N, C-alpha and C positions, 0 to 999 in steps of 0.2 A: 504494500500500500504506500502511496506517495506520502512523504512527510508533510504534516500540516504546517501552515504558516502560524507563527506564534506572535502574540502581542497585538494589542488593539491599535497601535500607531501605524502599522503597515498599510499601505494604500492598495486598494483593489484595482484591477485593470480598468474598470469603468468609472473610476474617479472616487475620491473621498477616502477617509481612513477606514480600515476594516474593523468591524466591531469585535468584541470578545466572542470567540468561537467555541461552541460546544457541539457534541455529536448531533447529527441529523436525527430528528424525530419524525416518524412517518405519518402523523395524522394532524390535520388542521382542525382546530376547534373554533366554534363560534362562526357567526355569519360573516363571511368574507375575511376572516383572519386566519393567519397561519399560526399553529401552535409550536411551541419549542423555540429553539434559538438557532442562529446560523451554523451551518455545518463546517467542520474542519476540512475544507476542500482547498487543495493547492491549485491556483489558477494556472492553466496551460497558456503558453504563448501563442499557440496556433493549433490548427486542426490535426487530427480528427477530434471532434468535440463529443462530450457526453451530454445528451439533450433529454430534458423532461418536457413532454408536449402536453398541453392542455387544450381540449377542443371537443366539439360535439357533432356538428352538422356536415353537409356536403362540402361547403366552402373549406372548413377545417380539414376534412378528409383529403382534399387535394394537396394541402400543405403537408399533411402527415405523409402522404404517398411520396411526395418529392423528397422528404427527409429519409424515408425508408429506402428509396433508390440510391440516395447519396451514401447510405450506410453499407450497401452491398457492392458499391463500385470500388473494386480492389485497386484499380490503377490510380485513382485519385480520390481516396477515401476522405470524405468530409465529416462523416458521423461515425463514431466508434460504438456508441451506446445510445439506445433510443427506447424510452418507456413512455407510457401514455396515462394521463389522468382524464377521466370523463365523468359525466353526470349520470345519476340513475335515470332510467327510462321506463315508462309504463307501456310503451308501444311494443306490440308483438314483433315489429320489424327491427326494433332496436335502433340505436344511434349509428349514423354512418361511420363516425370515427371508431367506435368500439368494434363494429363489424369488420372494418378494414384491419384494425389492430389484431383481432383474433385470427383473421385470415393470414396475416403476415407473421403471426406468432410473436407478436411484441407483448411484453409484460403490460398488463392493464390494471390500473387502480381506479377505484370509484370514490369520487370526492365525498368527504374531505380527506380520505386516505391518499397520500402522495408517495407512498413507498418509503424505503429507507436507504436508497442508493445515493452515491455521490455524483453530482452533475456540474458541468461548467456553466451551462446557460439554460434558461427555460424559454419555451416558445408558446405563445397563446394565440389561438384563432377561434373566434366564435364560441367562447366559453361561458360568458354570461354570469360570471361570479367575480366579485372583487377579491383580489389577492392581497393579503396582509403584508405589512412591512417585514415581519419576522420570516415569512416564507420567501419574499423577494431577496432578502439578504443572504439566503442560503446559497445563492448562485453567484459565483465570483464575477460573472459578466451580466448579472441581472436577468430580467425576463423581457423578451422581445414580444411585441404584439404585431400581428399581421392584420391591418385594418383596411377594409375595402372602401376607402374614400381618400380624397386628397385633403388631408387635415390642414387647417382646423375646420374645414367645411364638413358637416355631418358627423359630429361627435355623437356617439350613442349606439344603441343596439340595432338600429335598422337603417344603416346608411344607404344601402343599395335601393331599398324601397323609396326612400325620400329623394334620392337622385333621379329616379324615373318619375316619381309623383310630381316633382317640381320642374320637370322639363330641362334638367341640366344638359348641356351639350358636351361638357368635359368632366371627367372624373379621374380616378386613379387609385393607387394603393399606397399605403404608408407603412413603413416599418418603424415602429416607435418603441421607446423603452417604457415599461410599466412603472407607474407610480402608485403608491398605496392610497386607498380611500376614495379615489375618483377615477372614472373611466376616461380614457382617450385624451389625457392632458399632458402626457409625458413628452420628453424631447424626441424630435424626429431624427432618425438615423439615416433613412433613405426614402425617397419618394419617386414615383413614376406616374405620369399622367397619360391618359388616352382619351380619344373622342368617343362619346357615347353613340353607338350606331342608331340610325333613325328607326323609330318604331320598335325599339328594343324593349323587351319585357324585363322585369326584375330577375326572373329565372335566367334569361339569356345573359344579362349583365353579370349576374353572380358567377356564372360559369366562366366568363371571360376574365373577371377579376381574380377568381380563385387560382387560375393558371398563372396570371401575371404576378400575383402575390407570392406564390411559391417560388417563382423565378427570382424575384427581387430579394426574397429572404435568403436563398442560397448564395446570391452574390454578396450579401452582407456577411454571412457566415464564413465565406472563403477568406475574408480579411477582417475578422471581427474586431480585434483590438484597434486597428486604425479606423474602422467604421465608427466605433464608439467615441474615439477622440474627436471626430468631426461632427458629432451630433450637434443639433441646434434646438433652441427652445421654439415652441410653436408661436407664430405671430398672434397678437391679441386682436388684430383686425380680421374680419371675415369669418368669425366663429358662428356656426349654425348647429342646431341640435337635431338629432334624429331619434325621437322617442319611439317606444314600442307601438306597434300598430294594433288598435283595438277593433272589435267587431263594429263599433259605431262608424268607423271610417268607411266600411263597406257599403253603407247606406247612401245611395245616390240621392242628391238633393236637386231635384228637377228645377226648382225655382232659382237656385243660386249658382249652379254649376253649368259652365258652357260645354259645348260638344268636345272641345279640346281637353278641358279638365276631366270630363267623364272618361274619355278614351285613355288619358294618362293614368287615371285611377284604375282602369281595367288592366293596363299593362303593368302597373306597380303592384296592385293588390289582387285584382280579379284573376290574375294568372295563378294565384295560390289558393284563394278561397273566393267563390263567386260573389259578385256584387249583388245587392238585394234591394227590393222595393216592396210596396204594398199594392195589391189590387183586390178590391172588394173585401177588405179586411183579412186577406190571406197574404202571407209573406211569399214573395216570388224571388227566385234567384235568377240572375241574368247571365246568359252565356253568349259567347261569340258576338261581341259588340263590334260594329263596323262604322267607319266614317262615311257618311252619305255623300260627301263631296267626291269620293272616289267612284261613285255609282251614278252616272248621268241619268240613268233611267228613273231615279228617284226625284229628279228636279221638279217634275210636274206636281208631285205631292207636297213638296216644301213650299212652293210659291202659290199658296192658296189665296193670298190677298186679304186674309182676315186674321184678327187676333185669335190666337189659340192658347188655351191655358197650359201651363207647364204640366207634363205628365200625360197629355192627351195622346191617344193612340190612333194610328191608321195602319192598315195593312197594304203593302205593295205586292200584288200577286206575281207580276213578272219576275221579280227578284226573290220572292218568298221571304220578305223581310218586314218585321214590325218597325214602324217609325215612331219614335217617342220624342215629343216636344220637350225642349229644355231651354235654359236661358240663352237666347240669341241664336237658336237653331234647332237642329234635329240630330238624333243619333239612331243608328240602326241596330236592331237586335234580331239575331237569327235563331236563337234557341233560348228556352227558359226551363226552370224546374218548378213545377207546381204539382206537388205530390210525386210526380215522376218527370223525367226529362221529356220535353216537348219541343218539336221544331216550331218555328214561327207559324208555319202553316197549320200544324196541329193545334196550337193555341188559338189561332183565329177561328178555325172550323169548330173546335170543341167548346170554346168559351166566348170569344168576342162576338162572332156572328150570331149565335143563339141569343146572346144578351140584347143585341141591337134589334133582333126580330121581336123579342118579348117586350121591349121598351122603345117603341118607335117615337114616342113623344118626349123622351128623356132630354133634358137640357144639355147643351154642349159641355163636354168635360166631365159628365157624371160617371162615365166609364173610362177612368184614366188611372195611370200609376200615381201613387202618392208617396211622399218621402217617409221612410220608416224612421221614427224618432227613437233613438237609443241614447242612453247616457254614456259618456265616454268609457266607463268601466263595465257597462252592462253587456251581457252576452245572451244570445238566443238559447232557449231551452233545448238541451240535447246536443248543442254544438260546442266544439272545443274552443277555448280561448285562443285568439290569434296572436302568437308571440313570434315576432320576427326579430331574431337576435343576431346582431352583428352581421347583417346582410342576410341573415338567414331567413331562410325561407322555411323555417320549421314551424310546426303547429303543436 
């Protein structure tokens, strides 16, 4: 075993005096706090590194996979030792990170257990838990976070969702150093920006950023001591927050949202959980929303020359599309879920057309979609809470 550094006055490679070191303890107690004291780990000057990885979802799995490949590359070995910490999961499918770790035969620990081995550096991606100072100080090079945004824009657990939701044209990945007690405020080690592809969904963008993040992380690890020397504090200007996405955000507001905003909402959130509205006191989920500007055949329906209430419906038979009035225009809907999945044609023939036949004297707008009013923390009965953590698109 390598001889431990002694004395609190010695400096660690990532800056500052090293604290008094005691043996590593393998369990973190308390919410977001590491138990025990810093480990007696002698810092290495270069690779191969001993890495403890913290993660949960598909974004994190791609980072873990890249670290795994770097471990088995004998010609240019970057990783010598790799273990995984993940969260408990009630899903029968399990978490992507744990599934990959088991497949790759990597040691897996379930938080708050972090194992008892010695490591040079920690890596976090989509973990969703605050890491305490005691835990961070166990790693001579600290803990690095792979964050899917160009910080300080979109700090928080759902940066990819908010990037798409707000129509950003540029995003990126940031490798930063973890600080205790707060998310996404640590110094930046390396960043890389990319253009957001047009009409990109959150799922599509997550897949792009997960590969980019893994690549940038490996470039940092290849020259870790120098990378840490060149780290910089995040700028105070341009900070935006990316809070968790709740079920309330899935409710289309026909009175307040424009076609562009609704279609962005579909690409940001609807690609994970369907958007929803109310029709005749029944909750309806909206599938396959389309921009009517891309369908010239719908123009005759839009230009009616009369004021139409938000949420009003009309069916365009040639394109088999429901047209829904919103603020400043129309959006198209090609499928819904009302008890079961229905095409727009099925919904019209089974529900809309019979209603109009039975109510020929109904006032305009009586048969329309209405905004479902949910409190920010409220969720629909029988539906899971929508938790989009660190890009993730997990539920």
